N, C-alpha and C positions, 0 to 999 in steps of 0.2 A: 560784666562785673567780676566774674571769676578770673578772666584773663588779667584784669587790672590788679586784682589781689595777688595773683601769682607773680606778676611783674614786680610789685612792691616788695614781696617776700624775697625775691632774688636780689633786689637792690640792697635790702637790709642785711642779708647774709653776706653779700659781697663786702659791705661796709665793715661788718664784724670781722671778717677774715683779714681785712687789710690792716687792722689795728696791730696785729702781731708784727707787721713790718713797719710799724710806727709811721704810717703815712699821715698826711694832713697837717704837718708842721712845716717849718722852713724847708724849701726844696733845694737850697744850695747844698754843697757836699762837705762843708767845712766843720770839722770837730776840733774845737780848741782844747789842746792837750793840757790838762790840769787848769782849765779856764783860760781866759784871755789875759795873761799876766805880763807878757814880755814888753809890749809897746809902752805900757804905763808903769813899768817897774813895780808891779804888784806881787805879793807873795803867791807862789804856786799853791793851788788847792785852797785858796782863800775865798770867802764869800764875795769879796770885792772883785776878784777875777771872774767868778761866776756871773756876777751882775754885769760886768763889762761884756762877756760873751752874749748874754741875753740882749743887752743894749745894741750890740752889733748884729743881732738876729742871725747868729750862726746856726747851722743845723744841729749842732750838739756842743755840749761842754762836758769834758771828761773829768772825773775825780776819783780818788782812791779811798777805800774804806778799810780800816783796821779796827780791832777790838782790844780795849785795855784789859788790865788784870781784873778790874771790877765790872767787866762786861759793858763798858760804854763804847758805843760805835762812834768812831771819830774819823775825820777827813785828814789824811796825811799819807805820804807816799812810802817813806822808808820804814824799816822795822824799828828804827831808833828815832827818837825825837828829843832834842836838847841833851844828847848823850845818854838818854834813858831808854831801855828796852820797853817798847809799848806793851807787849803782852805780859810784862812783869811789873808794870807801873800803873797806879790808879790815875783816873782822869784828873782828880783834884791835884795831884802832884805835877801832871803834865801842863796844866793851864797856868802854872806859875811862870811859864815862859811863853809870852805872847809872840805872835807873828810880827814881822818887821814893820807892818803898818799899824800895829797896836791891836789888831784883832786877837781875840782869844781863840785858841785852837778850836775849830768848829766841830760840833757833834753832827751826826748824820741828820738828826731831826732838824736842827737849825739850818743845815744846808739845804735840805729838801724844801722846807718852808720858804726859805729865801728864793729857791729856784722856781717855785710855783707862783711867786708874786709878779704880776704884770708880765707874764711870760706866755705867749701864744705861739712861739716860733722855735724854741730851742730845747732839744731833747737833753735829758740828764743822763749822761753816759757813766754808769756806776761800775767802777772796777772793784770787785771784791778780792782783796789780797789773800792768797792762801796763808794758812797758819802753819806753824812748825808741826802741828798735830792735825792729821787729816780729819778726824772727827770734829775737832774744834772748828776747822774751816767750814765744814758743813753746817755746824751750829751757827756760825756767823752768818752764813747765807740765809738760814731760816729767820734769824733775827732781823736781818736787813729787809728781807721780803715782808715780814710781818709789819715792820715800821712803815715801809713805803705804802703798804696796803692800808694801814690805819690812816695815813695822811692822804689817801685817795689820789696817789700820784703814779700808779702803775702805768697809765697810758702815756706818761711823759718819759718813762725810764727805759733805757737799754742796759742790760746786765752784761758785763764782760769779765773774764777771769782767765788766768793761766791754769786754774784748777778745773779739770773736766768734771770731777765729782761735784764741785760747787754748782756748775751749770746744769748738770743732770738733776741735782736736787731741786733747783729752781723750776725746771721744766716739770718735775714730778708734782711740785706744789701747785703749779698753774701752767698748763700747756700754752696759754695765751701770752705769757711773757716773752720778750724778745731777748735772746741770748746770743753772744758772740764769743768764740774761742780765740785766745791770744797766742797760744804756744807755737803755732805754725807747723805742727807735726802731723796733722790729720787732713786728709783730702776732703773735698766737698761731699763726696759720696758717703764717707764715714759720718760727717756731720749730719747729713740728711737722715741717715739710718738711725742716729741717736737723737733726732729731733732738736739739734742745735741749729739756730737760725742763721748764724753768720760766721764767716771767716774774717777775723780781725788780726792780721798777721804783720810782722815786721816787713817793711816794704821790699826788702831784698828777696824774701821768700817767694813772692809772686813773680819776680823777675827770673828766678831759678825754675819756677813751675808755672809758666804761662798757660799751660793746659788746665791748671786749676781755675783760672779766670773763666775759661770757656765752660768748664764743668759746673762752676758755681752758678753761672747764669742759667745753664740748662736745668739744674736742680733747684732753682729758686733759693739759693743761699746768698744772703746779703754779703757784699764785699766792702771791707774796710782795710785800711793800711796805716801803720804807725812806724815811726814818727817822721812824716814826710816834710822836710824843711827846705829842700833845694828846689829851685824853679824847674829844672829839667825833670826831676822826679815827679813833681806836681803835674807837669804836662803829660807824663806817661800814664799816670793814673786817671787823669781827666779823659785822655784819649781812649782809655780802656773802660770808660764809663762806670767807675766804681760808685757805689752808693754813698760812701763816706770816705773822707781822707782826714786822718788825725795829724795835727801839726802844731808846732810851737810858733808858727808864723801864719796865724789865721788871716791877718790883714792882707798879706801877700797872696795867699791862696784864693781869697775871695776876689781880689783884683784880677788874678789870672783866669779864674773860672768864669768871670763875667765877660771875658773877651771871646770873640769867635775862634773856634778851633781851626788850626791850620790844616 
């Protein structure tokens, strides 16, 4: 009985440790960049594009988070929306301009709620955009974490950012969250030292530093690349067994990744 108890304990511990690497969801490598929008001419970062990524059962659907002047967390990429500076404009003023499919500019709460519905496959890859003010950027990270925690969605989320301070703050809040750095300036050894879980770099960075691919695998750092849209590049990252590949062409990547490697 003692042996069985110890064996069960080891299995449970192993299961807990794997959640930081977001295992247990879809095992393809496709991350739809700003959702699966291109094939069906949907708005980028829309709930419709998110739902399409979930319908296709991609490994992940990436989206961008910013904060308005009145502290609303919203999903949009650029610092301006409808020619209005987001950090200087209220959410009420921004939603006067709907997305091209008629959707109201989604809040993070709306987006996460939609992303949890009928979704057992697709990770929510949350890019927290840096603010013009470093302290405000860290505050945004804290607010994003708190909301996702409130919605009980942490197990579905990968956090990515160009701000190292944002990622380090998330790790301080909860070492079990999964974080990936976007900037491409730090080696896997440095990421490991600072408890950052993944290198999510522009695809050419890895081609300039193939040794980082080897180092990342050695140091158990997750590998992701953006934004990989050409078939030859997709093949390179598939052959190098990246954990994730972020793309504007998720349908093509899924098709290629399902074929036997040459």
